[in-house]
C-alpha positions in Angstrom: -2.0 106.0 -34.1 1.3 104.8 -35.1 2.2 104.7 -31.6 -0.9 102.8 -30.9 -0.1 100.4 -33.7 3.4 100.0 -32.4 1.9 99.3 -29.0 -0.5 96.8 -30.4 2.3 95.3 -32.5 4.5 95.0 -29.4 1.7 93.5 -27.4 1.0 91.1 -30.3 4.7 90.1 -30.4 4.6 89.5 -26.6 1.5 87.5 -27.0 3.0 85.6 -29.9 6.1 84.9 -27.8 4.0 83.7 -25.0 2.0 81.5 -27.4 5.3 80.2 -28.8 6.4 79.4 -25.2 3.1 77.8 -24.5 3.4 75.8 -27.7 6.9 74.6 -26.7 5.6 73.7 -23.3 2.7 71.9 -24.9 5.1 70.0 -27.2 7.2 69.0 -24.2 4.0 68.0 -22.3 2.8 66.1 -25.3 6.2 64.3 -25.6 6.0 63.5 -21.9 2.5 62.2 -22.4 3.7 60.1 -25.3 6.4 58.7 -23.0 3.9 58.1 -20.3 1.6 56.4 -22.8 4.5 54.1 -24.0 5.2 53.3 -20.3 1.5 52.7 -19.7 1.4 50.3 -22.7 4.5 48.5 -21.3 2.8 48.3 -17.9 -0.4 47.1 -19.5 1.6 44.4 -21.4 3.2 43.4 -18.2 -0.1 43.3 -16.4 -1.5 41.1 -19.2 1.5 38.8 -18.7 0.9 38.7 -14.9 -2.8 38.1 -15.5 -2.0 35.2 -17.8 0.5 33.8 -15.2 -2.2 34.2 -12.5 -4.7 32.3 -14.6 -2.2 29.5 -15.1 -1.4 29.5 -11.4 -5.1 29.4 -10.6 -5.6 26.4 -13.0 -2.7 24.7 -11.3 -4.1 25.4 -7.9 -7.5 24.0 -9.0 -5.7 20.9 -10.3 -3.7 20.5 -7.1 -6.8 20.9 -5.0 -8.5 18.1 -7.1 -5.4 15.9 -6.7 -5.3 16.6 -2.9 -9.0 15.7 -2.7 -8.3 12.5 -4.7 -5.4 11.7 -2.3 -7.7 12.3 0.7 -10.3 10.0 -0.8 -7.7 7.4 -1.5 -6.3 7.7 2.0 -9.9 7.3 3.4 -10.3 4.2 1.2 -7.0 2.8 2.4 -7.8 3.4 6.0 -11.1 1.5 5.5 -9.3 -1.3 3.9 -6.7 -1.4 6.6 -9.5 -1.4 9.2 -11.1 -4.3 7.3 -7.8 -6.1 7.2 -7.4 -5.7 11.0 -10.9 -7.0 11.6 -10.1 -9.9 9.3 -6.9 -10.6 11.1 -8.7 -10.6 14.4 -11.3 -13.0 13.0 -8.5 -15.2 11.6 -6.7 -15.2 15.0 -9.9 -16.2 16.7 -10.6 -19.0 14.1 -7.0 -20.2 14.4 -7.3 -20.3 18.2 -10.5 -22.3 17.9 -9.0 -24.6 15.4 -6.0 -25.1 17.6 -8.2 -25.9 20.6 -10.3 -28.3 18.4 -7.2 -30.0 17.1 -5.6 -30.4 20.6 -8.8 -31.9 22.0 -9.4 -34.0 18.9 -5.8 -35.2 18.7 -5.7 -35.8 22.4 -8.8 -38.1 22.1 -7.3 -39.8 19.0 -3.9 -40.3 20.8 -5.8 -41.8 23.8 -7.7 -44.1 21.4 -4.5 -45.1 19.5 -2.6 -45.7 22.8 -5.5 -47.9 24.0 -5.5 -49.8 20.7 -1.7 -50.3 20.9 -2.0 -51.6 24.5 -4.7 -54.0 23.4 -2.8 -55.3 20.4 0.4 -55.6 22.5 -1.5 -57.7 25.0 -2.9 -59.9 22.2 0.6 -60.3 20.7 2.1 -61.2 24.1 -0.6 -63.9 24.6 -0.1 -65.1 21.0 3.7 -65.2 21.6 3.2 -67.2 24.8 0.9 -69.7 22.9 3.4 -70.0 20.1 6.3 -70.5 22.6 4.3 -73.3 24.3 3.6 -74.9 20.9 7.3 -74.7 20.0 8.2 -76.2 23.4 5.7 -79.0 22.9 6.8 -79.7 19.3 10.5 -79.7 20.4 9.8 -82.2 23.2 7.8 -84.4 20.8 10.6 -84.2 18.3 13.1 -85.4 20.9 10.7 -88.2 21.9 10.1 -89.2 18.3 13.9 -89.1 17.7 14.4 -91.4 20.6 11.6 -93.8 19.4 13.2 -93.8 15.9 16.6 -94.7 17.4 15.0 -97.6 19.3 13.3 -98.8 16.1 16.6 -98.6 14.2 18.3 -100.7 16.9 15.5 -103.3 16.8 15.7 -103.4 13.0 19.4 -103.7 13.1 19.4 -106.5 15.6 
């Protein structure tokens, strides 16, 4: 029995040694698990940071998409306005051409009328000038005649 007890004791010691080895292994595994848990917490924190950054980037992208949409709308409005300006410019060119034609035709008629009026007035002035010249010539000859008559009267009075 003593031998049996020694055998049991030896087996118990072996078992205890194995359990101690297992406990040490478990402690090492537990330490590794704690290390892994710390690393996982770090990774989780990093992932939260990345997620926050991604949310910020997503908001920025949404904002940029709205701005690009606004720019496209503005560009469309600008293109419509430019098209309207081109149409207005064409209308203005047409109106200017019409005005130019009307002025040329109107001024041409007016110039013809003014030229005709000048010719008529020039002819009237020439006739009036001729009449005045005849009057001056007549008065000059009368004046010479009267002067001669006055000289004759003076001689008669002096004699």
